[in-house]
C-alpha positions as CSV (number, residue, x, y, z in Angstrom):
1,M,-146.1,10.5,-21.8
2,S,-147.2,8.8,-18.7
3,A,-145.6,9.4,-14.9
4,T,-143.9,5.3,-15.8
5,H,-142.4,6.7,-19.1
6,E,-140.7,9.7,-17.0
7,K,-139.3,7.3,-14.6
8,I,-138.3,5.4,-16.9
9,V,-136.6,7.3,-19.0
10,E,-135.2,9.2,-15.9
11,K,-133.5,6.0,-14.6
12,I,-132.0,5.3,-17.9
13,R,-130.2,8.0,-18.0
14,M,-128.9,7.8,-14.2
15,D,-128.2,4.4,-14.8
16,W,-126.2,5.2,-18.4
17,S,-123.9,7.7,-16.9
18,E,-123.4,6.0,-13.2
19,L,-121.9,3.2,-15.1
20,G,-120.0,5.3,-17.3
21,R,-121.1,4.2,-20.4
22,G,-121.7,8.0,-22.1
23,R,-124.2,10.8,-22.2
24,L,-127.5,10.4,-23.0
25,F,-130.3,13.7,-22.8
26,K,-133.9,14.0,-23.4
27,N,-135.3,14.4,-26.4
28,H,-138.6,16.4,-26.2
29,V,-140.6,16.1,-30.0
30,G,-142.9,18.1,-31.3
31,S,-144.1,21.6,-32.2
32,A,-145.8,25.3,-30.3
33,W,-147.3,28.6,-31.5
34,L,-145.1,31.4,-30.8
35,G,-147.1,35.0,-31.2
36,K,-148.2,38.2,-29.6
37,P,-151.0,37.6,-27.4
38,A,-154.4,39.2,-28.4
39,G,-156.7,37.2,-25.7
40,Q,-158.2,34.7,-24.8
41,C,-161.9,32.6,-26.2
42,Y,-163.6,29.8,-24.6
43,N,-164.9,26.4,-26.3
44,S,-168.2,25.9,-24.4
45,K,-168.1,22.1,-25.8
46,T,-165.1,21.1,-24.5
47,N,-164.8,23.4,-21.7
48,A,-161.4,24.7,-23.1
49,K,-160.1,27.8,-22.8
50,A,-157.8,29.2,-26.4
51,M,-155.3,31.9,-26.0
52,I,-155.4,34.2,-29.2
53,L,-152.6,35.3,-31.2
54,E,-151.3,37.7,-34.3
55,K,-148.3,37.4,-35.5
56,F,-147.4,33.7,-34.6
57,S,-145.8,31.6,-36.2
58,K,-145.4,27.8,-35.7
59,I,-142.3,26.2,-33.9
60,S,-140.5,22.9,-34.3
61,Y,-138.5,20.9,-31.5
62,G,-136.8,18.2,-31.2
63,L,-135.1,16.3,-34.3
64,E,-138.0,14.5,-36.2
65,V,-141.1,12.6,-35.6
66,G,-139.9,9.1,-34.9
67,S,-137.0,9.9,-33.6
68,S,-135.6,8.4,-29.8
69,D,-136.4,9.4,-26.9
70,L,-133.1,9.4,-25.2
71,I,-130.4,10.7,-27.6
72,G,-126.8,11.0,-27.3
73,F,-123.3,9.3,-27.5
74,E,-121.6,5.4,-25.6
75,I,-118.0,5.1,-24.9
76,I,-116.8,2.4,-27.0
77,K,-114.0,1.7,-27.3
78,K,-112.5,5.3,-25.9
79,K,-114.3,6.6,-28.7
80,P,-118.0,8.7,-28.5
81,I,-120.7,7.1,-30.9
82,F,-123.7,8.2,-31.4
83,C,-126.2,6.4,-29.5
84,C,-130.2,6.3,-29.3
85,V,-132.8,4.6,-27.1
86,E,-136.7,4.5,-27.3
87,V,-138.6,3.6,-24.2
88,K,-141.4,1.5,-24.6
89,T,-144.2,0.9,-21.4
90,K,-146.7,-1.4,-20.9
91,F,-148.7,1.0,-21.7
92,Y,-147.7,1.8,-25.5
93,P,-145.2,-1.2,-26.2
94,K,-145.7,-0.8,-30.3
95,I,-143.1,0.5,-31.7
96,S,-144.2,3.2,-34.3
97,T,-143.0,2.8,-38.4
98,E,-141.5,6.1,-38.1
99,Q,-139.5,5.0,-34.8
100,K,-138.8,1.9,-36.9
101,N,-137.4,3.8,-39.5
102,W,-135.3,6.5,-36.9
103,L,-133.9,2.9,-35.1
104,D,-133.4,1.3,-38.3
105,F,-131.3,4.4,-39.3
106,V,-129.4,5.3,-37.0
107,A,-128.4,0.6,-36.7
108,R,-127.1,1.1,-40.5
109,T,-125.0,4.1,-39.6
110,G,-122.9,3.5,-37.5
111,G,-124.8,4.0,-34.3
112,R,-126.0,2.2,-32.0
113,A,-129.7,2.1,-31.4
114,Y,-131.5,0.4,-27.9
115,V,-135.5,0.2,-27.1
116,A,-135.8,-0.1,-23.1
117,R,-139.0,-2.2,-22.4
118,E,-140.6,-1.4,-18.8
119,T,-140.3,-4.8,-16.5
120,E,-141.7,-5.7,-12.9
121,D,-138.8,-3.8,-11.4
122,G,-137.7,-1.6,-14.0
123,Y,-136.5,-2.0,-17.5
124,N,-134.6,-4.5,-20.0
125,L,-132.8,-2.8,-22.5
126,S,-132.3,-4.3,-25.8
127,E,-130.2,-3.5,-29.0
128,W,-132.6,-3.1,-32.1
129,E,-131.9,-5.0,-34.7
130,P,-132.8,-2.9,-38.2
131,E,-135.8,-4.7,-40.0
132,I,-133.3,-6.0,-43.2
133,I,-131.5,-8.2,-40.7
134,K,-135.0,-9.3,-39.7
135,K,-137.0,-9.9,-42.8
136,K,-133.6,-11.4,-44.5
137,K,-132.0,-15.6,-43.5
138,N,-128.3,-16.7,-43.2
139,V,-127.0,-13.2,-43.1
140,K,-124.3,-12.3,-41.5
141,I,-123.4,-9.1,-40.1
142,T,-120.2,-7.6,-39.4
143,K,-119.4,-3.8,-37.5
144,D,-116.2,-2.4,-38.6
145,L,-113.6,-0.6,-35.8
146,K,-115.6,2.5,-36.4
147,G,-119.1,0.9,-35.7
148,K,-120.8,1.1,-38.8
149,M,-122.9,-2.5,-39.7
150,H,-122.1,-4.3,-42.8
151,I,-124.5,-6.7,-43.8
152,Q,-123.0,-9.7,-46.2
C-alpha cells in the first residue's frame, strides 16, 4: 500500500461519515505467524533478519482475498445496506480477478459496490456494474425495495 492509497482510503471514510452516507471500515486482508520466539537468524543474501518461532501457527485476517479496501453500510431510504469500496491509485489502477468477483458478488446480492479512482484533486467514486451486465446487450436492470439487483 502506498501513502497515496492510504490517504485516499482515509479521505473516503471521513467523507462518507461527514455526508451522512453511513459508515465504512478499513478491511485489512492478509496473514501472519504466531508462535513462541526461539531466536533470530540472518539471511546474508537479502540482508534481512528473521524471527525463529516454535509452536507456531498461521493466522489469517480480513474477509477474503479480493474483498474491498473499505466495507460497511450505506443508509438508503433510512435502512443500512452493506457496501464496499475498492480504492485504485494511478500506480495500481487494475482491478484483479478476485476483486472483480467480490464487487460482482456484493452488487448481485443486494449490496452496493463502488470503485474509487485517484484523481488530481482527490478521488472519483463510481458504482460498480457487475460483469454479467457489461457482457450482455439490451439488459434491463431493476432493484427491488431491499436493494437487490434483478437482471432481465
